[in-house]
C-alpha positions in Angstrom: 15.2 -5.5 -58.7 12.2 -3.8 -56.9 13.7 -2.7 -54.1 17.0 -2.1 -55.5 18.0 1.5 -53.8 19.0 3.0 -57.0 15.8 4.9 -58.3 16.1 6.0 -62.3 16.0 10.5 -62.0 17.1 10.3 -58.8 19.9 12.4 -58.0 23.2 10.5 -57.3 24.6 10.0 -54.0 27.6 7.3 -53.4 25.9 6.4 -50.0 22.8 4.8 -52.0 25.9 2.9 -53.8 26.7 1.7 -50.5 23.5 0.6 -49.6 22.8 -0.8 -52.7 25.9 -3.2 -51.8 24.2 -3.7 -48.4 21.2 -4.4 -49.3 22.3 -7.1 -51.8 24.3 -8.7 -49.8 21.8 -9.2 -47.2 19.0 -10.4 -49.4 21.4 -12.9 -51.1 22.6 -13.8 -47.5 19.5 -14.6 -46.6 18.5 -17.3 -49.9 21.6 -19.2 -48.6 24.5 -17.9 -49.7 27.0 -17.8 -46.6 29.7 -17.4 -48.7 28.7 -14.4 -50.7 29.8 -10.9 -49.2 29.5 -7.4 -50.8 32.6 -7.0 -51.8 32.1 -9.4 -54.9 29.5 -6.4 -55.6 31.3 -3.0 -58.5 30.3 -0.9 -60.3 31.0 0.3 -63.4 29.6 4.5 -64.0 29.6 6.1 -67.7 28.8 9.8 -67.5 29.6 10.4 -71.1 26.1 9.6 -72.7 24.0 12.4 -72.0 24.9 15.2 -69.9 24.9 15.5 -65.8 23.6 11.9 -66.5 25.1 8.8 -64.9 24.9 5.0 -66.1 25.1 3.0 -63.7 26.3 -1.0 -64.1 26.1 -3.7 -61.7 28.9 -6.5 -61.3 28.6 -9.7 -59.4 31.6 -11.4 -59.8 32.7 -14.8 -59.2 34.8 -16.4 -56.5 38.4 -16.1 -57.1 38.7 -20.1 -57.8 35.9 -19.1 -61.1 33.4 -22.0 -58.9 29.8 -19.9 -58.9 28.0 -18.6 -56.3 26.2 -21.3 -54.4 23.3 -21.9 -52.1 24.1 -23.9 -48.5 21.7 -25.3 -46.4 22.1 -26.4 -42.4 23.0 -29.7 -41.6 23.6 -30.1 -38.2 23.7 -27.8 -35.4 26.2 -28.3 -32.2 25.3 -26.2 -28.9 28.3 -26.5 -26.9 26.5 -24.9 -23.2 29.9 -24.4 -21.3 32.7 -23.4 -24.1 35.5 -21.8 -22.6 37.0 -19.1 -24.5 40.8 -20.5 -23.8 41.1 -24.0 -25.4 44.7 -24.0 -23.6 43.5 -24.7 -20.3 39.7 -26.5 -21.9 39.9 -30.3 -20.1 36.9 -30.6 -19.4 35.2 -33.7 -19.9 31.6 -32.9 -21.9 28.5 -35.8 -22.9 26.7 -35.7 -25.7 23.0 -35.8 -26.5 21.0 -35.8 -30.1 17.9 -34.0 -30.5 17.4 -34.9 -34.2 19.5 -31.9 -36.5 20.7 -30.7 -32.7 23.8 -31.7 -30.8 24.3 -30.3 -26.8 27.3 -30.9 -25.6 28.1 -30.0 -21.4 30.1 -32.0 -18.8 27.0 -30.5 -16.1 23.1 -29.5 -18.7 22.5 -26.3 -17.1 19.5 -25.6 -19.2 17.1 -27.9 -20.2 16.8 -28.5 -24.1 13.8 -27.3 -25.6 14.1 -24.2 -23.4 17.6 -24.0 -25.5 15.6 -24.8 -28.8 13.1 -22.2 -28.3 15.8 -19.4 -28.3 17.7 -21.4 -31.5 15.9 -20.6 -35.2 18.5 -22.0 -36.8 17.6 -25.3 -38.7 18.8 -28.0 -40.4 17.4 -28.7 -44.1 16.8 -25.5 -44.8 19.1 -22.8 -46.4 21.2 -20.8 -44.2 19.4 -17.5 -43.6 21.6 -14.5 -42.1 18.9 -13.1 -39.8 18.1 -16.3 -38.1 21.8 -16.5 -37.1 21.4 -12.1 -35.5 18.0 -13.8 -34.2 19.7 -16.9 -32.6 22.4 -14.3 -31.0 20.1 -11.7 -29.3 17.9 -14.3 -28.0 20.2 -16.4 -26.4 21.6 -13.2 -24.9 18.1 -12.2 -23.7 17.8 -15.5 -21.5 20.9 -13.5 -19.4 22.9 -16.4 -18.8 25.4 -16.2 -21.3 28.9 -14.2 -20.7 29.4 -14.9 -24.1 27.6 -16.1 -26.9 29.3 -17.4 -30.5 28.3 -19.2 -33.6 30.8 -20.3 -36.1 29.9 -22.4 -39.6 32.0 -25.1 -41.4 31.5 -27.0 -44.4 30.0 -30.4 -42.8 32.0 -33.2 -43.0 29.6 -36.2 -42.9 27.7 -35.0 -46.3 28.6 -34.4 -49.1 26.9 -31.2 -51.5 26.8 -27.4 -50.2 25.7 -28.0 -46.3 27.2 -26.4 -43.4 27.2 -27.4 -40.0 26.7 -24.9 -37.0 28.4 -24.8 -34.1 26.6 -22.0 -31.1 29.5 -22.0 -28.1 27.6 -20.6 -25.9 29.8 -19.4 -22.0 28.3 -19.4 -18.9 27.6 -16.3 -17.1 27.3 -16.2 -13.0 24.1 -17.2 -11.7 23.9 -15.0 -9.1 24.1 -11.4 -8.4 23.8 -8.6 -5.7 23.1 -5.0 -6.8 22.9 -1.6 -4.9 21.4 1.7 -5.6 21.1 5.0 -4.0 19.7 8.3 -4.3 19.4 11.8 -1.7 18.2 15.4 -2.5 19.3 18.0 0.0 17.1 21.4 0.6 17.9 24.6 1.0 15.7 24.8 4.5 17.3 22.2 6.0 15.7 18.8 5.2 17.7 15.8 3.6 16.3 12.8 1.9 17.8 9.1 1.7 17.2 6.2 0.1 18.3 3.2 -0.8 18.1 -0.3 -3.0 19.8 -3.7 -2.2 18.6 -6.3 -5.1 19.2 -9.7 -6.0 19.0 -11.8 -8.9 19.0 -15.2 -9.8 18.8 -15.9 -13.8 18.5 -19.8 -14.0 16.4 -20.8 -10.8 15.3 -23.3 -12.6 17.2 -24.7 -15.9 14.9 -22.3 -17.6 16.5 -19.7 -17.4 13.7 -18.6 -15.8 14.8 -15.2 -13.4 13.9 -14.7 -9.9 14.3 -11.3 -8.5 14.5 -9.8 -4.5 14.1 -6.3 -4.3 14.3 -4.4 -0.5 14.4 -0.8 -0.4 14.0 1.7 2.5 13.9 5.8 3.1 14.0 8.2 5.4 13.5 12.1 5.5 15.1 14.5 7.9 14.9 18.3 9.0 18.4 18.7 10.0 17.8 22.2 12.2 19.9 24.2 13.7 19.2 24.5 16.7 17.0 22.0 17.0 17.4 18.0 16.9 17.4 15.7 13.8 13.3 15.1 13.1 12.3 12.4 11.3 9.9 13.3 8.5 9.2 9.7 7.1 9.9 6.6 6.7 9.7 3.6 4.5 10.2 -0.1 3.2 9.4 -1.7 0.4 9.9 -5.3 -0.2 9.7 -6.9 -3.6 9.7 -10.8 -5.0 9.2 -11.0 -8.9 9.5 -14.4 -11.0 10.4 -14.2 -15.3 9.2 -17.4 -16.9 10.3 -17.7 -20.7 6.9 -18.9 -21.8 3.0 -18.2 -21.4 1.8 -20.0 -18.6 -0.9 -21.8 -18.3 -0.8 -22.4 -21.9 0.9 -25.0 -22.7 1.3 -23.8 -26.8 2.4 -21.3 -28.0 0.3 -18.4 -28.7 2.9 -16.3 -30.7 5.4 -17.1 -32.9 9.2 -17.8 -32.0 10.4 -14.0 -32.4 8.1 -12.7 -30.3 9.9 -13.6 -26.7 7.3 -14.5 -24.6 7.4 -14.4 -20.7 5.3 -14.3 -17.9 5.7 -12.3 -15.1 5.0 -12.8 -11.3 4.8 -10.3 -8.4 4.1 -9.8 -5.1 5.0 -6.4 -3.5 5.1 -4.9 0.6 5.3 -1.3 1.0 5.0 0.0 4.8 5.2 4.2 5.4 5.4 5.9 8.2 4.8 9.6 8.2 5.2 12.8 10.2 4.3 16.4 9.0 4.4 19.6 11.0 1.0 21.5 12.5 -0.4 25.0 12.6 2.3 25.7 15.3 5.2 24.0 13.2 5.6 21.4 15.3 6.2 18.0 14.0 3.2 15.4 14.2 2.1 11.9 13.4 0.0 12.2 10.8 -0.5 7.9 9.3 0.7 4.3 8.9 0.5 2.9 5.6 0.7 -1.1 4.4 0.0 -1.3 0.4 0.0 -5.3 -0.4 0.4 -5.7 -4.6 0.3 -8.8 -6.5 0.4 -8.8 -10.0 0.2 -11.8 -12.7 1.3 -11.0 -16.8 2.9 -10.9 -20.0 5.7 -9.6 -21.8 6.2 -9.9 -25.7 7.8 -8.4 -28.5 6.7 -7.4 -31.2 10.0 -6.8 -34.0 13.4 -5.4 -32.5 11.8 -1.8 -31.6 8.7 -2.7 -29.6 7.4 -4.3 -26.8 4.7 -5.7 -25.1 3.7 -5.8 -21.9 -0.6 -6.9 -20.6 -0.6 -7.4 -16.5 -4.5 -9.3 -17.0 -4.4 -9.2 -13.3 -3.7 -6.4 -10.4 -4.8 -6.7 -7.1 -3.9 -4.9 -4.5 -4.5 -3.5 -0.7 -4.4 0.0 1.0 -4.7 -0.2 4.6 -4.0 2.8 6.8 -4.5 1.3 10.3 -3.0 4.0 12.2 -4.7 7.8 11.7 -3.3 10.9 13.7 -5.2 13.9 14.5 -3.7 16.1 12.6 -4.5 13.9 9.3 -8.5 13.8 10.5 -8.0 17.3 10.1 -6.6 18.1 7.0 -9.5 15.0 5.8 -12.0 16.5 7.0 -10.8 19.8 5.0 -11.2 18.4 2.0 -13.4 15.5 1.0 -12.2 14.6 -2.6 -8.6 14.1 -0.6 -10.4 12.3 2.3 -11.8 9.6 -1.0 -8.1 9.1 -2.6 -7.3 8.2 1.0 -10.2 5.4 2.1 -9.2 2.2 2.8 -9.5 0.1 -0.7 -9.0 -2.6 -3.0 -7.8 -2.2 -7.2 -8.5 -4.9 -8.8 -8.5 -4.8 -12.6 -6.1 -5.3 -15.8 -3.2 -2.8 -17.2 -1.4 -2.7 -20.5 1.8 -0.9 -21.3 3.5 -0.7 -25.2 7.8 0.4 -25.0 9.1 1.4 -28.8 12.3 2.2 -28.7 14.2 2.5 -32.1 17.9 2.7 -30.2 20.2 0.4 -31.8 23.3 1.5 -30.6 25.6 4.0 -28.8 26.2 5.3 -32.2 23.1 6.2 -33.1 22.8 9.8 -34.1 18.8 10.6 -33.7 16.2 8.2 -31.7 13.3 7.4 -30.1 11.6 6.0 -27.5 7.8 6.2 -26.8 5.9 4.7 -24.0 2.1 4.1 -23.2 0.7 2.6 -20.1 -3.5 2.5 -19.6 -4.8 0.7 -17.2 -8.6 0.2 -15.8 -9.7 -1.1 -12.0 -13.2 -1.8 -11.1 -15.5 -2.8 -13.9 -15.9 -6.1 -13.7 -16.6 -6.0 -9.8 -18.8 -3.9 -10.3 -20.6 -5.1 -13.5 -21.0 -8.6 -11.0 -22.2 -6.8 -7.8 -25.4 -4.9 -10.5 -26.2 -8.1 -12.3 -26.3 -9.2 -8.9 -28.8 -6.8 -8.0 -26.9 -6.3 -4.4 -27.6 -3.3 -2.0 -24.5 -0.9 -2.1 -23.2 1.0 1.2 -23.8 4.8 0.6 -23.9 4.6 -3.1 -20.6 2.3 -2.6 -19.8 -1.5 -2.9 -17.8 -3.3 -0.7 -15.7 -6.2 -0.1 -14.4 -7.3 3.0 -16.1 -4.4 4.4 -13.6 -1.9 2.4 -14.4 0.0 -1.1 -12.9 -1.3 -4.3 -11.6 1.4 -6.4 -13.1 2.0 -10.0 -11.1 4.5 -12.9 -9.3 4.9 -16.3 -6.1 5.3 -16.5 -4.1 6.8 -18.9 -0.3 8.6 -19.6 2.1 8.6 -22.1 5.7 9.3 -22.2 7.8 11.0 -25.7 11.8 10.9 -25.8 13.9 12.2 -28.6 17.4 12.1 -28.8 19.6 13.9 -30.7 23.5 13.2 -30.4 25.5 16.4 -31.3 28.9 15.1 -32.9 30.8 12.5 -30.7 30.3 14.6 -27.6 27.3 16.0 -26.9 23.4 15.0 -26.8 20.1 17.0 -26.5 17.6 14.8 -25.2 13.9 16.0 -24.4 10.9 14.4 -23.4 7.2 15.2 -23.1 4.7 13.5 -20.2 1.0 13.6 -20.7 -1.3 11.9 -18.2 -4.8 11.8 -17.3 -7.2 9.6 -14.3 -10.9 9.6 -14.8 -12.5 8.3 -11.1 -16.5 7.3 -11.8 -19.1 4.5 -10.3 -17.7 3.1 -7.2 -15.6 5.9 -6.9 -15.7 9.8 -6.2 -11.4 10.4 -6.3 -8.4 7.9 -7.7 -6.7 6.4 -4.9 -3.9 8.3 -4.0 -1.4 5.9 -5.0 -2.4 6.3 -8.9 -3.2 10.5 -8.6 -0.3 12.3 -10.6 2.5 14.5 -9.3 5.6 17.0 -9.9 9.0 17.4 -8.5 12.0 15.7 -6.9 14.7 13.9 -9.3 13.3 12.8 -12.4 10.7 15.7 -13.3 11.1 19.6 -11.8 14.1 19.3 -10.4 14.0 23.0 -8.5 10.9 21.7 -6.9 10.9 18.9 -4.3 8.4 16.0 -4.9 4.8 17.0 -4.5 5.7 20.8 -4.1 3.5 22.2 -6.6 -0.1 21.4 -7.4 -2.5 21.2 -8.5 -2.9 24.6 -10.4 -1.7 27.3 -8.8 -3.1 26.4 -5.8 -1.5 27.4 -2.4 -1.3 25.4 0.6 -0.3 28.6 2.8 0.8 26.3 5.6 3.5 26.0 3.4 4.2 29.0 1.5 3.4 32.9 1.2 2.4 33.5 -2.0 3.1 37.7 -1.8 6.8 36.5 -0.5 7.4 33.1 -1.7 8.8 32.6 1.9 9.3 28.5 2.8 6.8 28.4 6.2 9.1 25.4 7.4 6.4 22.4 6.6 7.7 19.4 4.0 3.9 17.7 3.9 3.3 18.5 0.1 1.3 14.9 0.3 -1.9 16.6 -1.0 0.0 18.0 -3.9 -1.5 15.6 -6.5 -4.5 15.9 -9.6 -5.8 14.1 -11.3 -4.1 15.5 -15.0 -0.6 15.7 -15.8 1.4 17.5 -18.0 5.1 17.8 -18.3 8.0 18.8 -20.6 11.8 18.4 -19.9 15.2 18.9 -21.9 18.6 18.2 -21.5 21.3 19.5 -22.8 24.0 16.7 -22.0 27.8 17.2 -22.9 31.5 15.1 -22.3 34.2 16.8 -20.3 36.1 14.6 -19.2 36.1 11.0 -19.8 33.8 9.5 -17.7 32.9 13.1 -16.3 29.5 14.0 -17.9 28.1 17.7 -17.5 24.4 18.9 -18.6 22.0 22.3 -18.3 18.4 21.1 -18.4 15.4 23.2 -18.0 11.9 21.4 -16.7 8.3 23.1 -16.7 5.6 21.2 -15.9 2.2 21.0 -13.5 -0.6 18.6 -12.6 -4.5 19.4 -12.1 -8.0 18.2 -10.8 -10.5 17.5 -13.0 -13.0 18.6 -10.2 -13.3 21.7 -8.6 -12.8 20.6 -4.4 -11.1 23.1 -1.7 -7.9 23.2 -3.3 -8.5 26.8 -4.7 -7.7 26.9 -8.5 -6.4 23.4 -8.5 -9.4 22.5 -11.2 -7.8 22.0 -15.2 -9.4 25.0 -16.8 -8.4 25.8 -20.4 -8.1 29.4 -20.9 -5.8 29.1 -17.4 -4.1 25.7 -17.5 -1.2 27.6 -19.3 -0.5 30.3 -17.3 0.2 27.3 -14.2 3.1 25.7 -15.4 6.1 25.4 -12.7 9.0 26.6 -15.0 13.2 25.6 -13.1 16.4 25.6 -14.4 19.3 24.2 -13.3 23.4 22.2 -14.5 24.5 18.7 -13.4 27.2 16.6 -13.2 27.4 13.0 -14.0 29.6 10.0 -13.5 28.8 8.1 -16.3 30.9 4.1 -15.7 28.6 2.9 -18.7 27.5 0.2 -16.5 25.6 2.6 -14.0 25.5 6.4 -13.5 25.6 8.6 -10.4 24.1 12.3 -11.1 24.0 15.2 -9.3 21.8 18.0 -10.4 20.6 21.7 -9.1 17.3 23.3 -9.8 16.4 26.5 -9.2 12.7 27.5 -9.3 12.3 29.7 -12.6 9.0 30.2 -12.9 6.4 29.8 -9.4 2.3 29.4 -10.4 2.1 30.0 -6.5 2.7 33.0 -6.5 0.3 35.9 -7.2 -0.6 36.1 -11.3 1.9 38.7 -12.0 4.6 37.9 -10.4 5.1 34.6 -11.1 8.6 34.6 -13.3 11.6 34.6 -11.0 14.9 36.5 -11.9 16.2 37.4 -9.1 19.9 36.7 -8.6 19.5 35.7 -5.2 16.7 33.0 -6.8 19.9 30.8 -7.8 20.0 30.3 -4.1 17.1 28.5 -3.5 17.2 26.0 -5.4 17.3 22.0 -4.8 20.1 19.6 -5.0 19.2 15.8 -6.8 20.9 13.2 -6.4 20.3 9.7 -8.1 21.5 7.2 -10.2 20.8 7.2 -14.0 19.6 9.6 -15.5 16.3 11.5 -15.4 15.3 10.2 -18.8 
């Protein structure tokens, strides 16, 4: 009674009566009363005793056969692991394996018994609990190897008294799958960017529901000039191998409780990038060739149905730039911070991410998503070199003749969603991040720096086109006239600090066709002053340097995937002189960017 929803002195509300019936049902069904449901609960309301008050009498009615409501215990659990929904066509001859109170029934075992038991929260000789039934369904579905999951309970025929047998029917899903995705953006300067990814997944590689994923991606950026040949500006290839194990390796004993759903993640990836750009004369010249090889070893687990944790005790990355062009070396010579960020270096350190998502279904009216991630690199290596009293080379310690990075980086992504009736939604995202180099590093590695622009950020600007601060790359942009000068490099438009906010009103147009109106604002800044004038973060002016864009979008939402086309146009440009940054000309609408991508931006 201490947990009742109905409180003396509170305003009368029919919704509270419904919630109280549901609470009583859940409480009893979690304490063995399998056959109990809320229909047995009735209310008598009396408004005659005192003005503007109501007395509520709660009655628990007996079953129709006048017997008492009784608690039931679980007797035996049967797992049919290759169940066919159409019984009339099921001629499978199955074998049975018995382990304590569990019976595994299948023609061919596709899963190891102990893996299945870790996903089953229903235990013999204990009272039936509704929560354990729901946890079992949820955990089995997360294994990803079953298409349909159904649990039935029947009175035990082999044991007298109030006992139930549980029958868990599992219909296997396809073991392997292949998928593809693509994105594209087009600018009014004649640049076309395209990227695609091909993915392969094996959901049960070793009869442990261990998942193997292979991803192969490629991207290219072209210049489509009318009077010139098509010119390649950049190209990249990336390969990733990921293996998930449904336990913490190498630990033999369970570290956390069963409901935490532990997984070990092993990942190795390779990225190749070949980049060109424009020089002062407007000619396309070679910049650099980059190779990145990474390895991650980590763990994933859930705190509850809303919270998720990802911990990588070790992340190792090598960045190599074997070929550098003359123009690339010239740009680095003009900016020491940029030169430091492009050093060939080693990144070694842990990282951790926390995710909170309280969305329970597609019909939720209001829900929140929050993610924070922090990482650090080089601290243990730096301490080891110091304790060993080893000499440094130009104030940097080296491994394999290359420096290792030392920094701390943290970011937070907060999203709120409000459904507007049944055919609209308002979504807003706020992002903040900061990275601090120290010790063995003068600058964050380029791949760890923040940037804005592109399909999932400021959609009225290209990737890395804005920032840091109100810095202007005069090779790219004329701040007086707002004229683009044909250069699409922007490879140094990054920073150590990022602030961004995005808002979007989504609405239905026709079945799978959706529309959107959006506005984005944000920028990046550096922590220290460098040769990029006004690129550093200062409290007295950072709020004046936000880039703002607005736009409209159309989405083909087929539930299992979304094709998105957005058109964003600049509304405020921090590169222009400070008293002329707002852009309200009609012609400004034609200076926007088309962004084509898979999935929603947030």
